[in-house]
C-alpha positions in Angstrom: -32.5 -49.7 -36.5 -31.2 -49.8 -33.0 -27.6 -49.4 -34.2 -28.7 -46.3 -36.1 -30.4 -44.8 -32.9 -27.3 -45.6 -30.8 -25.0 -44.0 -33.4 -27.2 -40.8 -33.5 -27.3 -40.7 -29.7 -23.5 -41.2 -29.5 -22.9 -38.4 -32.1 -25.2 -36.1 -30.2 -23.3 -36.8 -27.0 -20.0 -36.1 -28.7 -21.3 -32.8 -30.2 -22.7 -31.7 -26.8 -19.3 -32.5 -25.2 -17.4 -30.7 -27.9 -19.5 -27.6 -27.7 -19.4 -27.6 -23.9 -15.6 -27.7 -24.0 -15.5 -25.0 -26.6 -17.8 -22.8 -24.4 -15.9 -23.5 -21.2 -12.5 -22.7 -22.9 -14.0 -19.6 -24.4 -15.2 -18.4 -20.9 -11.8 -19.1 -19.4 -10.0 -16.8 -21.9 -12.5 -14.0 -21.5 -11.8 -13.9 -17.7 -8.2 -13.0 -18.4 -9.4 -10.0 -20.4 -11.2 -8.6 -17.4 -8.6 -9.5 -14.8 -7.5 -6.5 -12.7 -3.9 -5.7 -13.2 -1.8 -6.1 -10.1 -0.7 -3.0 -8.4 2.9 -2.3 -7.7 4.6 -2.7 -4.3 4.5 1.1 -3.6 0.7 1.2 -4.1 0.2 -1.9 -1.9 2.3 -0.4 0.9 0.3 2.9 0.7 -3.0 1.0 0.6 -2.0 -0.9 3.7 -1.2 2.3 5.5 -4.5 3.9 4.3 -6.4 0.9 5.8 -5.5 2.4 9.2 -6.9 5.8 8.5 -8.8 7.0 11.6 -7.1 4.6 13.9 -6.5 6.2 17.3 -3.0 7.0 18.5 -1.3 4.6 20.8 2.4 4.8 21.7 4.0 1.6 20.5 0.8 0.5 18.7 0.7 -1.6 15.6 -2.9 -2.6 15.2 -6.3 -1.1 14.4 -6.8 -0.8 18.2 -4.0 1.8 18.3 -1.1 2.9 16.2 1.9 5.2 16.4 3.7 6.8 13.5 6.6 4.3 13.2 4.2 1.4 13.8 2.1 2.6 10.8 5.1 2.6 8.5 6.6 -0.6 10.0 3.3 -2.5 9.4 2.7 -1.1 5.9 6.2 -2.2 4.8 6.1 -5.5 6.7 3.0 -6.4 4.7 5.3 -6.5 1.6 8.0 -8.5 3.4 10.1 -5.4 3.9 11.4 -5.2 7.5 12.2 -1.7 8.7 13.4 -0.7 12.2 10.6 -0.1 14.7 11.4 3.5 15.6 11.3 6.7 13.5 14.8 7.6 14.6 16.2 4.2 13.5 14.2 4.3 10.2 15.8 7.6 9.4 19.1 5.8 9.0 17.8 3.4 6.3 17.5 4.0 2.6 19.1 6.9 0.8 18.5 10.6 1.6 16.7 12.6 -1.1 16.0 16.3 -1.5 12.6 17.7 -0.8 12.1 18.4 -4.5 12.6 14.8 -5.5 10.1 13.3 -3.0 7.7 10.8 -4.6 5.1 8.4 -3.3 6.4 5.6 -1.1 9.2 7.8 0.3 9.5 8.4 4.0 9.5 11.9 5.5 11.0 12.5 8.9 10.4 15.2 11.5 11.8 16.7 14.7 8.7 17.6 16.7 10.1 17.6 20.2 10.8 21.0 21.9 14.6 21.0 21.3 14.1 19.7 17.7 17.4 17.9 18.0 16.3 14.3 17.3 14.0 12.8 14.7 10.9 11.5 16.5 8.2 11.3 13.8 7.8 9.6 10.4 5.3 9.7 7.6 4.7 7.7 4.4 4.3 9.8 1.3 1.1 8.8 -0.4 1.1 11.3 -3.2 2.8 14.3 -4.7 0.4 16.6 -6.6 1.6 19.8 -8.2 4.5 19.9 -5.8 2.3 19.3 -2.7 3.6 16.3 -0.7 0.8 14.3 1.0 1.9 11.8 3.7 0.2 9.4 6.1 1.2 9.4 9.8 -0.2 8.9 13.3 -0.6 12.0 15.5 -1.3 12.0 19.2 -4.3 14.3 18.7 -6.0 12.9 15.6 -4.6 9.4 15.1 -3.8 8.0 11.7 -4.4 10.7 9.1 -3.1 12.4 6.0 -1.3 15.8 6.1 0.8 17.8 3.7 4.3 19.3 3.9 2.7 22.6 3.1 1.1 22.7 6.6 3.0 25.3 8.6 3.6 22.9 11.6 5.0 20.1 9.4 7.0 22.5 7.2 8.8 23.8 10.3 9.3 20.3 11.8 10.5 18.7 8.6 14.0 17.2 8.9 14.6 14.9 5.8 13.2 12.4 3.3 14.5 9.0 2.5 13.8 6.5 -0.2 13.7 2.9 1.0 11.9 1.4 -2.1 
């Protein structure tokens, strides 16, 4: 009788082990069904820039304690292992120029905001284009890191060019 009891106990243990493995493997495959799809590089760069929204302006800044326009773009791209020059003027020489009508998210927009308007001195990262309206993130001396549009009179007048670096 002891052999019978040991056999039944062993069979129960094997069944428990079998069903445990079955359940664990079943749970593992169900996790894949709910896994969030990875975003593309452009979206990650934009999200990185948006994480600085509201950060105060600081000339030469590249942190949450203070940020300038080229610092914002530089850090957002650096997060994706893409190294751009550190100044807006130098950035404006990278990538390929694109017409205003072909701007899409991830592109860079450049401005001449100085009084003579001779040299590019401001850059923004396009975050969206909605019904032809171009939205871009940048850092301003008065309001820090924020989103603006090319439809704004000030930015429309200061607009110089757009470039695609992605």
